[in-house]
PyMOL Python script that loads the backbone (N, CA, C, O; Angstrom):
from pymol import cmd

cmd.read_pdbstr("""\
ATOM      1  N   MET A   1     -10.732   1.131 -12.803  1.00  0.00           N
ATOM      2  CA  MET A   1      -9.487   0.780 -12.705  1.00  0.00           C
ATOM      3  C   MET A   1      -9.156  -0.928 -12.703  1.00  0.00           C
ATOM      4  O   MET A   1      -9.776  -1.666 -11.938  1.00  0.00           O
ATOM      5  N   TYR A   2      -8.483  -1.266 -13.310  1.00  0.00           N
ATOM      6  CA  TYR A   2      -8.296  -2.758 -13.464  1.00  0.00           C
ATOM      7  C   TYR A   2      -7.817  -3.215 -12.108  1.00  0.00           C
ATOM      8  O   TYR A   2      -6.808  -2.776 -11.556  1.00  0.00           O
ATOM      9  N   CYS A   3      -8.406  -3.883 -11.753  1.00  0.00           N
ATOM     10  CA  CYS A   3      -7.563  -4.583 -10.181  1.00  0.00           C
ATOM     11  C   CYS A   3      -8.292  -5.957  -9.878  1.00  0.00           C
ATOM     12  O   CYS A   3      -9.218  -6.408 -10.552  1.00  0.00           O
ATOM     13  N   THR A   4      -7.703  -6.587  -8.697  1.00  0.00           N
ATOM     14  CA  THR A   4      -8.230  -7.686  -8.048  1.00  0.00           C
ATOM     15  C   THR A   4      -8.615  -7.103  -7.135  1.00  0.00           C
ATOM     16  O   THR A   4      -8.615  -5.930  -6.762  1.00  0.00           O
ATOM     17  N   ARG A   5      -9.152  -8.558  -6.581  1.00  0.00           N
ATOM     18  CA  ARG A   5      -9.756  -8.094  -5.121  1.00  0.00           C
ATOM     19  C   ARG A   5      -9.508  -7.960  -3.891  1.00  0.00           C
ATOM     20  O   ARG A   5     -10.075  -7.383  -2.963  1.00  0.00           O
ATOM     21  N   PHE A   6      -8.199  -8.822  -4.042  1.00  0.00           N
ATOM     22  CA  PHE A   6      -6.879  -8.886  -2.564  1.00  0.00           C
ATOM     23  C   PHE A   6      -6.024  -7.748  -2.392  1.00  0.00           C
ATOM     24  O   PHE A   6      -5.680  -7.314  -1.293  1.00  0.00           O
ATOM     25  N   CYS A   7      -5.612  -7.166  -3.760  1.00  0.00           N
ATOM     26  CA  CYS A   7      -4.569  -6.428  -3.692  1.00  0.00           C
ATOM     27  C   CYS A   7      -4.639  -5.282  -3.204  1.00  0.00           C
ATOM     28  O   CYS A   7      -5.255  -4.325  -3.672  1.00  0.00           O
ATOM     29  N   PRO A   8      -3.841  -5.335  -1.982  1.00  0.00           N
ATOM     30  CA  PRO A   8      -3.370  -3.634  -0.953  1.00  0.00           C
ATOM     31  C   PRO A   8      -2.822  -2.795  -2.010  1.00  0.00           C
ATOM     32  O   PRO A   8      -2.925  -1.663  -1.536  1.00  0.00           O
ATOM     33  N   TYR A   9      -2.305  -2.691  -3.157  1.00  0.00           N
ATOM     34  CA  TYR A   9      -2.045  -1.500  -3.733  1.00  0.00           C
ATOM     35  C   TYR A   9      -3.779  -0.999  -4.359  1.00  0.00           C
ATOM     36  O   TYR A   9      -4.374   0.077  -4.408  1.00  0.00           O
ATOM     37  N   CYS A  10      -4.099  -2.331  -4.737  1.00  0.00           N
ATOM     38  CA  CYS A  10      -5.304  -1.277  -5.747  1.00  0.00           C
ATOM     39  C   CYS A  10      -6.825  -1.006  -4.302  1.00  0.00           C
ATOM     40  O   CYS A  10      -7.849  -0.396  -4.611  1.00  0.00           O
ATOM     41  N   ILE A  11      -6.681  -1.408  -3.313  1.00  0.00           N
ATOM     42  CA  ILE A  11      -7.310  -1.391  -2.106  1.00  0.00           C
ATOM     43  C   ILE A  11      -6.732   0.425  -1.941  1.00  0.00           C
ATOM     44  O   ILE A  11      -7.425   1.431  -2.089  1.00  0.00           O
ATOM     45  N   SER A  12      -5.632   0.359  -1.682  1.00  0.00           N
ATOM     46  CA  SER A  12      -5.294   1.912  -1.259  1.00  0.00           C
ATOM     47  C   SER A  12      -5.186   2.840  -2.687  1.00  0.00           C
ATOM     48  O   SER A  12      -5.071   4.060  -2.569  1.00  0.00           O
ATOM     49  N   ALA A  13      -5.226   2.255  -3.956  1.00  0.00           N
ATOM     50  CA  ALA A  13      -5.663   3.426  -5.082  1.00  0.00           C
ATOM     51  C   ALA A  13      -6.871   3.548  -4.598  1.00  0.00           C
ATOM     52  O   ALA A  13      -7.001   4.655  -4.075  1.00  0.00           O
ATOM     53  N   ASP A  14      -8.266   2.594  -4.511  1.00  0.00           N
ATOM     54  CA  ASP A  14      -9.191   2.777  -4.506  1.00  0.00           C
ATOM     55  C   ASP A  14      -9.498   3.573  -3.449  1.00  0.00           C
ATOM     56  O   ASP A  14     -10.369   4.355  -3.829  1.00  0.00           O
ATOM     57  N   ARG A  15      -9.175   3.792  -2.147  1.00  0.00           N
ATOM     58  CA  ARG A  15      -9.259   4.846  -0.927  1.00  0.00           C
ATOM     59  C   ARG A  15      -9.170   6.058  -1.067  1.00  0.00           C
ATOM     60  O   ARG A  15      -9.974   6.834  -0.550  1.00  0.00           O
ATOM     61  N   LEU A  16      -7.983   6.498  -1.932  1.00  0.00           N
ATOM     62  CA  LEU A  16      -7.017   7.900  -2.585  1.00  0.00           C
ATOM     63  C   LEU A  16      -8.531   8.308  -3.091  1.00  0.00           C
ATOM     64  O   LEU A  16      -9.488   8.851  -2.540  1.00  0.00           O
ATOM     65  N   LEU A  17      -8.309   7.840  -4.261  1.00  0.00           N
ATOM     66  CA  LEU A  17      -9.801   8.022  -5.122  1.00  0.00           C
ATOM     67  C   LEU A  17     -10.752   8.228  -4.369  1.00  0.00           C
ATOM     68  O   LEU A  17     -11.061   9.418  -4.429  1.00  0.00           O
ATOM     69  N   LYS A  18     -11.440   7.608  -3.616  1.00  0.00           N
ATOM     70  CA  LYS A  18     -12.873   7.554  -3.236  1.00  0.00           C
ATOM     71  C   LYS A  18     -12.836   8.623  -2.443  1.00  0.00           C
ATOM     72  O   LYS A  18     -13.832   9.343  -2.514  1.00  0.00           O
ATOM     73  N   GLY A  19     -11.449   9.156  -1.236  1.00  0.00           N
ATOM     74  CA  GLY A  19     -11.099  10.012  -0.183  1.00  0.00           C
ATOM     75  C   GLY A  19     -11.707  11.351  -1.259  1.00  0.00           C
ATOM     76  O   GLY A  19     -12.653  12.090  -0.988  1.00  0.00           O
ATOM     77  N   LYS A  20     -11.079  11.382  -2.192  1.00  0.00           N
ATOM     78  CA  LYS A  20     -11.079  12.720  -3.164  1.00  0.00           C
ATOM     79  C   LYS A  20     -12.189  13.078  -3.971  1.00  0.00           C
ATOM     80  O   LYS A  20     -12.243  13.975  -4.812  1.00  0.00           O
ATOM     81  N   GLY A  21     -13.355  12.012  -3.509  1.00  0.00           N
ATOM     82  CA  GLY A  21     -15.065  12.006  -3.903  1.00  0.00           C
ATOM     83  C   GLY A  21     -15.492  11.824  -5.437  1.00  0.00           C
ATOM     84  O   GLY A  21     -16.500  12.186  -6.044  1.00  0.00           O
ATOM     85  N   VAL A  22     -13.846  10.824  -6.008  1.00  0.00           N
ATOM     86  CA  VAL A  22     -13.931  10.564  -7.222  1.00  0.00           C
ATOM     87  C   VAL A  22     -14.849   8.898  -7.388  1.00  0.00           C
ATOM     88  O   VAL A  22     -14.360   7.939  -6.792  1.00  0.00           O
ATOM     89  N   PRO A  23     -15.827   8.746  -8.011  1.00  0.00           N
ATOM     90  CA  PRO A  23     -16.110   7.517  -8.675  1.00  0.00           C
ATOM     91  C   PRO A  23     -14.697   6.771  -9.116  1.00  0.00           C
ATOM     92  O   PRO A  23     -13.699   7.251  -9.652  1.00  0.00           O
ATOM     93  N   VAL A  24     -14.949   5.584  -8.742  1.00  0.00           N
ATOM     94  CA  VAL A  24     -14.005   4.326  -9.159  1.00  0.00           C
ATOM     95  C   VAL A  24     -15.188   3.081  -9.643  1.00  0.00           C
ATOM     96  O   VAL A  24     -16.121   2.494  -9.095  1.00  0.00           O
ATOM     97  N   THR A  25     -14.389   3.081 -11.294  1.00  0.00           N
ATOM     98  CA  THR A  25     -15.414   1.983 -11.495  1.00  0.00           C
ATOM     99  C   THR A  25     -13.908   1.010 -11.812  1.00  0.00           C
ATOM    100  O   THR A  25     -12.901   1.198 -12.495  1.00  0.00           O
ATOM    101  N   LYS A  26     -14.428  -0.155 -10.860  1.00  0.00           N
ATOM    102  CA  LYS A  26     -13.546  -1.357 -10.971  1.00  0.00           C
ATOM    103  C   LYS A  26     -13.879  -2.378 -12.011  1.00  0.00           C
ATOM    104  O   LYS A  26     -15.066  -2.539 -12.291  1.00  0.00           O
ATOM    105  N   ILE A  27     -12.762  -3.237 -12.744  1.00  0.00           N
ATOM    106  CA  ILE A  27     -12.631  -3.899 -13.510  1.00  0.00           C
ATOM    107  C   ILE A  27     -11.824  -5.088 -13.173  1.00  0.00           C
ATOM    108  O   ILE A  27     -10.681  -5.013 -13.625  1.00  0.00           O
ATOM    109  N   ALA A  28     -12.114  -6.277 -12.439  1.00  0.00           N
ATOM    110  CA  ALA A  28     -11.537  -6.884 -11.930  1.00  0.00           C
ATOM    111  C   ALA A  28     -11.251  -7.931 -12.641  1.00  0.00           C
ATOM    112  O   ALA A  28     -12.156  -8.660 -13.048  1.00  0.00           O
ATOM    113  N   VAL A  29      -9.628  -8.239 -12.974  1.00  0.00           N
ATOM    114  CA  VAL A  29      -9.047  -8.893 -13.550  1.00  0.00           C
ATOM    115  C   VAL A  29      -8.757 -10.488 -12.944  1.00  0.00           C
ATOM    116  O   VAL A  29      -8.217 -11.364 -13.619  1.00  0.00           O
ATOM    117  N   ASP A  30      -9.087 -10.615 -11.962  1.00  0.00           N
ATOM    118  CA  ASP A  30      -8.544 -12.054 -11.005  1.00  0.00           C
ATOM    119  C   ASP A  30      -9.534 -12.537 -11.832  1.00  0.00           C
ATOM    120  O   ASP A  30     -10.456 -11.901 -12.342  1.00  0.00           O
ATOM    121  N   ASN A  31      -9.188 -14.098 -11.958  1.00  0.00           N
ATOM    122  CA  ASN A  31      -9.963 -15.142 -12.470  1.00  0.00           C
ATOM    123  C   ASN A  31     -10.380 -14.931 -13.814  1.00  0.00           C
ATOM    124  O   ASN A  31     -11.173 -15.758 -14.266  1.00  0.00           O
ATOM    125  N   ASP A  32     -10.041 -14.074 -14.484  1.00  0.00           N
ATOM    126  CA  ASP A  32     -10.085 -13.414 -15.508  1.00  0.00           C
ATOM    127  C   ASP A  32      -9.487 -13.426 -16.631  1.00  0.00           C
ATOM    128  O   ASP A  32      -9.340 -12.290 -17.084  1.00  0.00           O
ATOM    129  N   PRO A  33      -8.942 -14.529 -17.487  1.00  0.00           N
ATOM    130  CA  PRO A  33      -7.526 -14.196 -18.257  1.00  0.00           C
ATOM    131  C   PRO A  33      -8.131 -13.608 -19.498  1.00  0.00           C
ATOM    132  O   PRO A  33      -7.255 -13.321 -20.314  1.00  0.00           O
ATOM    133  N   ASP A  34      -9.012 -13.413 -19.790  1.00  0.00           N
ATOM    134  CA  ASP A  34      -9.457 -12.311 -20.920  1.00  0.00           C
ATOM    135  C   ASP A  34      -9.210 -10.848 -20.804  1.00  0.00           C
ATOM    136  O   ASP A  34      -8.578 -10.064 -21.511  1.00  0.00           O
ATOM    137  N   MET A  35      -9.997 -10.687 -19.538  1.00  0.00           N
ATOM    138  CA  MET A  35      -9.550  -9.112 -18.864  1.00  0.00           C
ATOM    139  C   MET A  35      -8.517  -8.898 -18.514  1.00  0.00           C
ATOM    140  O   MET A  35      -8.080  -7.833 -18.949  1.00  0.00           O
ATOM    141  N   TRP A  36      -7.569  -9.687 -17.603  1.00  0.00           N
ATOM    142  CA  TRP A  36      -6.311  -9.157 -17.631  1.00  0.00           C
ATOM    143  C   TRP A  36      -5.550  -9.226 -18.911  1.00  0.00           C
ATOM    144  O   TRP A  36      -4.563  -8.493 -18.848  1.00  0.00           O
ATOM    145  N   GLY A  37      -5.688 -10.000 -20.326  1.00  0.00           N
ATOM    146  CA  GLY A  37      -5.078 -10.028 -21.249  1.00  0.00           C
ATOM    147  C   GLY A  37      -5.539  -8.324 -21.612  1.00  0.00           C
ATOM    148  O   GLY A  37      -4.631  -7.502 -21.735  1.00  0.00           O
ATOM    149  N   ARG A  38      -6.731  -7.969 -21.739  1.00  0.00           N
ATOM    150  CA  ARG A  38      -6.914  -6.600 -21.966  1.00  0.00           C
ATOM    151  C   ARG A  38      -6.249  -5.610 -21.021  1.00  0.00           C
ATOM    152  O   ARG A  38      -5.604  -4.700 -21.541  1.00  0.00           O
ATOM    153  N   MET A  39      -6.314  -5.667 -19.928  1.00  0.00           N
ATOM    154  CA  MET A  39      -5.744  -4.622 -18.975  1.00  0.00           C
ATOM    155  C   MET A  39      -4.386  -4.967 -19.703  1.00  0.00           C
ATOM    156  O   MET A  39      -4.228  -4.132 -20.594  1.00  0.00           O
ATOM    157  N   GLU A  40      -3.445  -5.782 -19.674  1.00  0.00           N
ATOM    158  CA  GLU A  40      -1.728  -5.736 -20.150  1.00  0.00           C
ATOM    159  C   GLU A  40      -1.799  -5.118 -21.922  1.00  0.00           C
ATOM    160  O   GLU A  40      -0.809  -4.470 -22.262  1.00  0.00           O
ATOM    161  N   GLN A  41      -2.770  -5.285 -22.851  1.00  0.00           N
ATOM    162  CA  GLN A  41      -2.641  -4.613 -23.509  1.00  0.00           C
ATOM    163  C   GLN A  41      -2.721  -3.273 -23.768  1.00  0.00           C
ATOM    164  O   GLN A  41      -1.859  -2.646 -24.384  1.00  0.00           O
ATOM    165  N   ARG A  42      -3.999  -2.690 -23.197  1.00  0.00           N
ATOM    166  CA  ARG A  42      -4.404  -1.376 -22.726  1.00  0.00           C
ATOM    167  C   ARG A  42      -3.098  -0.212 -21.769  1.00  0.00           C
ATOM    168  O   ARG A  42      -2.803   0.979 -21.867  1.00  0.00           O
ATOM    169  N   SER A  43      -2.652  -1.292 -20.946  1.00  0.00           N
ATOM    170  CA  SER A  43      -1.647  -0.339 -20.228  1.00  0.00           C
ATOM    171  C   SER A  43      -0.297  -0.861 -20.756  1.00  0.00           C
ATOM    172  O   SER A  43       0.459   0.049 -21.095  1.00  0.00           O
ATOM    173  N   GLY A  44       0.111  -1.914 -20.885  1.00  0.00           N
ATOM    174  CA  GLY A  44       1.609  -1.861 -21.509  1.00  0.00           C
ATOM    175  C   GLY A  44       2.394  -2.417 -20.469  1.00  0.00           C
ATOM    176  O   GLY A  44       3.624  -2.456 -20.455  1.00  0.00           O
ATOM    177  N   ARG A  45       1.462  -2.935 -19.415  1.00  0.00           N
ATOM    178  CA  ARG A  45       2.029  -3.192 -18.010  1.00  0.00           C
ATOM    179  C   ARG A  45       0.982  -5.286 -17.233  1.00  0.00           C
ATOM    180  O   ARG A  45      -0.148  -5.768 -17.306  1.00  0.00           O
ATOM    181  N   HIS A  46       1.928  -5.585 -16.813  1.00  0.00           N
ATOM    182  CA  HIS A  46       0.984  -6.985 -15.911  1.00  0.00           C
ATOM    183  C   HIS A  46       0.805  -6.945 -14.579  1.00  0.00           C
ATOM    184  O   HIS A  46       0.689  -7.944 -13.869  1.00  0.00           O
ATOM    185  N   THR A  47       0.778  -5.828 -14.214  1.00  0.00           N
ATOM    186  CA  THR A  47       1.115  -5.991 -12.650  1.00  0.00           C
ATOM    187  C   THR A  47      -0.782  -4.953 -12.270  1.00  0.00           C
ATOM    188  O   THR A  47      -1.395  -4.404 -13.185  1.00  0.00           O
ATOM    189  N   VAL A  48      -1.255  -4.962 -10.874  1.00  0.00           N
ATOM    190  CA  VAL A  48      -3.088  -4.586 -10.780  1.00  0.00           C
ATOM    191  C   VAL A  48      -1.750  -3.673  -9.655  1.00  0.00           C
ATOM    192  O   VAL A  48      -0.568  -3.882  -9.385  1.00  0.00           O
ATOM    193  N   PRO A  49      -3.248  -2.158  -9.106  1.00  0.00           N
ATOM    194  CA  PRO A  49      -3.631  -1.896 -10.069  1.00  0.00           C
ATOM    195  C   PRO A  49      -3.598  -1.069 -11.448  1.00  0.00           C
ATOM    196  O   PRO A  49      -2.849  -0.098 -11.339  1.00  0.00           O
ATOM    197  N   GLN A  50      -4.121  -1.164 -12.556  1.00  0.00           N
ATOM    198  CA  GLN A  50      -3.462  -0.176 -13.736  1.00  0.00           C
ATOM    199  C   GLN A  50      -4.985   1.092 -13.692  1.00  0.00           C
ATOM    200  O   GLN A  50      -6.166   0.903 -13.984  1.00  0.00           O
ATOM    201  N   ILE A  51      -4.555   1.833 -13.399  1.00  0.00           N
ATOM    202  CA  ILE A  51      -5.607   3.091 -13.302  1.00  0.00           C
ATOM    203  C   ILE A  51      -5.657   4.277 -14.301  1.00  0.00           C
ATOM    204  O   ILE A  51      -4.688   4.967 -14.616  1.00  0.00           O
ATOM    205  N   PHE A  52      -7.036   4.423 -14.792  1.00  0.00           N
ATOM    206  CA  PHE A  52      -7.404   5.236 -16.129  1.00  0.00           C
ATOM    207  C   PHE A  52      -7.809   6.324 -15.395  1.00  0.00           C
ATOM    208  O   PHE A  52      -8.187   6.199 -14.231  1.00  0.00           O
ATOM    209  N   ILE A  53      -7.753   7.675 -16.125  1.00  0.00           N
ATOM    210  CA  ILE A  53      -8.413   9.134 -15.787  1.00  0.00           C
ATOM    211  C   ILE A  53      -8.896   9.124 -16.949  1.00  0.00           C
ATOM    212  O   ILE A  53      -8.025   9.589 -17.685  1.00  0.00           O
ATOM    213  N   GLY A  54      -9.760   8.867 -17.510  1.00  0.00           N
ATOM    214  CA  GLY A  54     -10.717   9.044 -18.513  1.00  0.00           C
ATOM    215  C   GLY A  54      -9.745   7.965 -19.300  1.00  0.00           C
ATOM    216  O   GLY A  54      -9.488   6.837 -18.880  1.00  0.00           O
ATOM    217  N   ASP A  55      -9.156   8.667 -20.788  1.00  0.00           N
ATOM    218  CA  ASP A  55      -8.537   7.859 -21.682  1.00  0.00           C
ATOM    219  C   ASP A  55      -6.672   7.875 -21.041  1.00  0.00           C
ATOM    220  O   ASP A  55      -5.682   7.481 -21.658  1.00  0.00           O
ATOM    221  N   TYR A  56      -6.734   8.444 -19.707  1.00  0.00           N
ATOM    222  CA  TYR A  56      -5.218   8.752 -19.778  1.00  0.00           C
ATOM    223  C   TYR A  56      -4.606   7.714 -18.239  1.00  0.00           C
ATOM    224  O   TYR A  56      -5.045   7.641 -17.091  1.00  0.00           O
ATOM    225  N   HIS A  57      -3.547   7.109 -18.864  1.00  0.00           N
ATOM    226  CA  HIS A  57      -3.016   6.344 -18.193  1.00  0.00           C
ATOM    227  C   HIS A  57      -2.016   6.418 -17.031  1.00  0.00           C
ATOM    228  O   HIS A  57      -0.792   6.437 -17.162  1.00  0.00           O
ATOM    229  N   VAL A  58      -2.736   6.461 -15.811  1.00  0.00           N
ATOM    230  CA  VAL A  58      -2.259   7.023 -14.962  1.00  0.00           C
ATOM    231  C   VAL A  58      -0.813   6.139 -14.788  1.00  0.00           C
ATOM    232  O   VAL A  58       0.323   6.611 -14.795  1.00  0.00           O
ATOM    233  N   GLY A  59      -1.188   4.770 -14.634  1.00  0.00           N
ATOM    234  CA  GLY A  59      -0.257   3.283 -14.112  1.00  0.00           C
ATOM    235  C   GLY A  59      -0.532   2.835 -12.769  1.00  0.00           C
ATOM    236  O   GLY A  59      -1.715   2.517 -12.643  1.00  0.00           O
ATOM    237  N   GLY A  60       0.115   2.710 -11.791  1.00  0.00           N
ATOM    238  CA  GLY A  60      -0.175   1.861 -10.794  1.00  0.00           C
ATOM    239  C   GLY A  60      -0.296   3.188  -9.338  1.00  0.00           C
ATOM    240  O   GLY A  60      -0.158   4.393  -9.550  1.00  0.00           O
ATOM    241  N   TYR A  61      -0.568   2.598  -7.969  1.00  0.00           N
ATOM    242  CA  TYR A  61      -0.916   3.054  -7.648  1.00  0.00           C
ATOM    243  C   TYR A  61       0.425   3.756  -6.959  1.00  0.00           C
ATOM    244  O   TYR A  61       0.309   4.710  -6.191  1.00  0.00           O
ATOM    245  N   ASP A  62       1.451   3.296  -7.246  1.00  0.00           N
ATOM    246  CA  ASP A  62       2.800   4.704  -7.024  1.00  0.00           C
ATOM    247  C   ASP A  62       2.722   5.417  -7.441  1.00  0.00           C
ATOM    248  O   ASP A  62       3.323   6.371  -6.948  1.00  0.00           O
ATOM    249  N   ASP A  63       2.041   5.629  -8.548  1.00  0.00           N
ATOM    250  CA  ASP A  63       2.362   6.637 -10.068  1.00  0.00           C
ATOM    251  C   ASP A  63       0.720   7.139  -9.366  1.00  0.00           C
ATOM    252  O   ASP A  63       0.509   8.185  -9.981  1.00  0.00           O
ATOM    253  N   LEU A  64       0.150   7.036  -8.923  1.00  0.00           N
ATOM    254  CA  LEU A  64      -1.205   7.863  -8.435  1.00  0.00           C
ATOM    255  C   LEU A  64      -0.809   8.467  -7.297  1.00  0.00           C
ATOM    256  O   LEU A  64      -0.998   9.682  -7.367  1.00  0.00           O
ATOM    257  N   ALA A  65      -0.246   8.045  -6.079  1.00  0.00           N
ATOM    258  CA  ALA A  65       0.184   8.306  -5.029  1.00  0.00           C
ATOM    259  C   ALA A  65       1.330   9.435  -5.648  1.00  0.00           C
ATOM    260  O   ALA A  65       1.335  10.450  -4.952  1.00  0.00           O
ATOM    261  N   ALA A  66       1.938   9.470  -6.369  1.00  0.00           N
ATOM    262  CA  ALA A  66       3.175  10.240  -6.843  1.00  0.00           C
ATOM    263  C   ALA A  66       2.648  11.673  -7.421  1.00  0.00           C
ATOM    264  O   ALA A  66       3.006  12.738  -6.919  1.00  0.00           O
ATOM    265  N   LEU A  67       1.640  11.569  -8.679  1.00  0.00           N
ATOM    266  CA  LEU A  67       0.807  12.438  -8.960  1.00  0.00           C
ATOM    267  C   LEU A  67       0.067  13.207  -7.953  1.00  0.00           C
ATOM    268  O   LEU A  67      -0.271  14.373  -8.155  1.00  0.00           O
ATOM    269  N   ASP A  68      -0.157  12.647  -7.004  1.00  0.00           N
ATOM    270  CA  ASP A  68      -0.908  13.371  -5.696  1.00  0.00           C
ATOM    271  C   ASP A  68       0.351  14.286  -4.917  1.00  0.00           C
ATOM    272  O   ASP A  68       0.376  15.500  -4.715  1.00  0.00           O
ATOM    273  N   ARG A  69       1.179  13.443  -4.631  1.00  0.00           N
ATOM    274  CA  ARG A  69       2.463  14.393  -3.735  1.00  0.00           C
ATOM    275  C   ARG A  69       2.295  15.440  -4.608  1.00  0.00           C
ATOM    276  O   ARG A  69       1.747  16.440  -4.144  1.00  0.00           O
ATOM    277  N   ALA A  70       2.700  15.457  -5.994  1.00  0.00           N
ATOM    278  CA  ALA A  70       3.312  16.929  -6.816  1.00  0.00           C
ATOM    279  C   ALA A  70       1.748  17.446  -6.743  1.00  0.00           C
ATOM    280  O   ALA A  70       1.803  18.651  -6.987  1.00  0.00           O
ATOM    281  N   GLY A  71       0.807  17.183  -6.586  1.00  0.00           N
ATOM    282  CA  GLY A  71      -0.013  18.241  -7.122  1.00  0.00           C
ATOM    283  C   GLY A  71      -0.543  18.261  -8.316  1.00  0.00           C
ATOM    284  O   GLY A  71      -1.013  19.306  -8.767  1.00  0.00           O
ATOM    285  N   GLU A  72      -0.545  16.899  -9.133  1.00  0.00           N
ATOM    286  CA  GLU A  72      -0.627  16.800 -10.605  1.00  0.00           C
ATOM    287  C   GLU A  72      -2.140  15.941 -10.415  1.00  0.00           C
ATOM    288  O   GLU A  72      -2.724  15.575 -11.436  1.00  0.00           O
ATOM    289  N   LEU A  73      -2.658  15.682  -9.210  1.00  0.00           N
ATOM    290  CA  LEU A  73      -3.414  14.442  -9.476  1.00  0.00           C
ATOM    291  C   LEU A  73      -4.709  15.555  -9.220  1.00  0.00           C
ATOM    292  O   LEU A  73      -5.403  15.073 -10.114  1.00  0.00           O
ATOM    293  N   ASP A  74      -5.180  16.172  -8.924  1.00  0.00           N
ATOM    294  CA  ASP A  74      -6.301  17.134  -8.599  1.00  0.00           C
ATOM    295  C   ASP A  74      -6.853  17.891 -10.085  1.00  0.00           C
ATOM    296  O   ASP A  74      -8.011  17.895 -10.502  1.00  0.00           O
ATOM    297  N   PRO A  75      -5.981  18.343 -10.547  1.00  0.00           N
ATOM    298  CA  PRO A  75      -6.212  18.599 -12.153  1.00  0.00           C
ATOM    299  C   PRO A  75      -6.672  17.840 -12.816  1.00  0.00           C
ATOM    300  O   PRO A  75      -7.701  17.989 -13.475  1.00  0.00           O
ATOM    301  N   LEU A  76      -5.975  16.867 -12.756  1.00  0.00           N
ATOM    302  CA  LEU A  76      -6.736  15.459 -13.192  1.00  0.00           C
ATOM    303  C   LEU A  76      -8.417  14.724 -13.563  1.00  0.00           C
ATOM    304  O   LEU A  76      -9.079  14.267 -14.495  1.00  0.00           O
ATOM    305  N   LEU A  77      -8.487  15.053 -11.893  1.00  0.00           N
ATOM    306  CA  LEU A  77      -9.828  14.510 -11.529  1.00  0.00           C
ATOM    307  C   LEU A  77     -10.885  15.400 -11.578  1.00  0.00           C
ATOM    308  O   LEU A  77     -12.052  15.014 -11.637  1.00  0.00           O
ATOM    309  N   GLU A  78     -10.471  16.880 -11.552  1.00  0.00           N
ATOM    310  CA  GLU A  78     -11.484  18.121 -11.906  1.00  0.00           C
ATOM    311  C   GLU A  78     -12.485  17.581 -12.967  1.00  0.00           C
ATOM    312  O   GLU A  78     -13.622  17.228 -12.654  1.00  0.00           O
ATOM    313  N   PRO A  79     -12.013  17.535 -14.219  1.00  0.00           N
ATOM    314  CA  PRO A  79     -13.391  16.967 -15.215  1.00  0.00           C
ATOM    315  C   PRO A  79     -14.240  15.747 -14.644  1.00  0.00           C
ATOM    316  O   PRO A  79     -15.411  15.832 -15.015  1.00  0.00           O
ATOM    317  N   ILE A  80     -14.026  14.822 -13.980  1.00  0.00           N
ATOM    318  CA  ILE A  80     -14.529  13.603 -13.433  1.00  0.00           C
ATOM    319  C   ILE A  80     -15.317  14.733 -12.659  1.00  0.00           C
ATOM    320  O   ILE A  80     -16.418  15.064 -13.097  1.00  0.00           O
ATOM    321  N   LEU A  81     -14.860  15.276 -11.650  1.00  0.00           N
ATOM    322  CA  LEU A  81     -15.482  15.647 -10.612  1.00  0.00           C
ATOM    323  C   LEU A  81     -17.074  16.416 -10.989  1.00  0.00           C
ATOM    324  O   LEU A  81     -18.258  16.168 -10.764  1.00  0.00           O
ATOM    325  N   LYS A  82     -16.424  17.278 -11.560  1.00  0.00           N
ATOM    326  CA  LYS A  82     -17.841  18.869 -12.295  1.00  0.00           C
ATOM    327  C   LYS A  82     -18.457  17.201 -13.100  1.00  0.00           C
ATOM    328  O   LYS A  82     -19.683  17.309 -13.069  1.00  0.00           O
ATOM    329  N   ALA A  83     -18.157  16.041 -13.648  1.00  0.00           N
ATOM    330  CA  ALA A  83     -19.417  15.963 -14.615  1.00  0.00           C
ATOM    331  C   ALA A  83     -19.866  14.646 -13.606  1.00  0.00           C
ATOM    332  O   ALA A  83     -20.437  13.735 -14.204  1.00  0.00           O
ATOM    333  N   SER A  84     -19.715  14.514 -12.536  1.00  0.00           N
ATOM    334  CA  SER A  84     -20.019  13.875 -11.436  1.00  0.00           C
ATOM    335  C   SER A  84     -20.809  14.528 -10.519  1.00  0.00           C
ATOM    336  O   SER A  84     -21.451  13.864  -9.705  1.00  0.00           O
ATOM    337  N   GLY A  85     -20.869  15.977 -10.530  1.00  0.00           N
ATOM    338  CA  GLY A  85     -21.550  17.162 -10.196  1.00  0.00           C
ATOM    339  C   GLY A  85     -21.101  16.961  -8.211  1.00  0.00           C
ATOM    340  O   GLY A  85     -21.462  17.588  -7.216  1.00  0.00           O
ATOM    341  N   THR A  86     -20.239  15.858  -8.410  1.00  0.00           N
ATOM    342  CA  THR A  86     -18.935  16.788  -6.791  1.00  0.00           C
ATOM    343  C   THR A  86     -18.291  17.363  -6.655  1.00  0.00           C
ATOM    344  O   THR A  86     -17.867  17.558  -5.516  1.00  0.00           O
TER     345      THR A  86
END
""", "prot")
cmd.dss("prot")
cmd.show_as("cartoon", "prot")
cmd.util.cbc("prot")
cmd.orient("prot")
């Protein structure tokens, strides 16, 4: 997850994923223009968070929450949870 330290949406995304037992790798882009550029190039978006599950680009927090409400998030997370042993 590309994020900044004080973004409330980044914090919410982290909580949602950790609440499901998913290990979250955070890539801080605040104060790092090169990393911000990589995030923009990879995601095609200019805001944080930008969330990837494996190579699948989920989008931002609203996209993540919508997947969860629709029951589509858990199937995406299943391979990660199996790989991490949780």
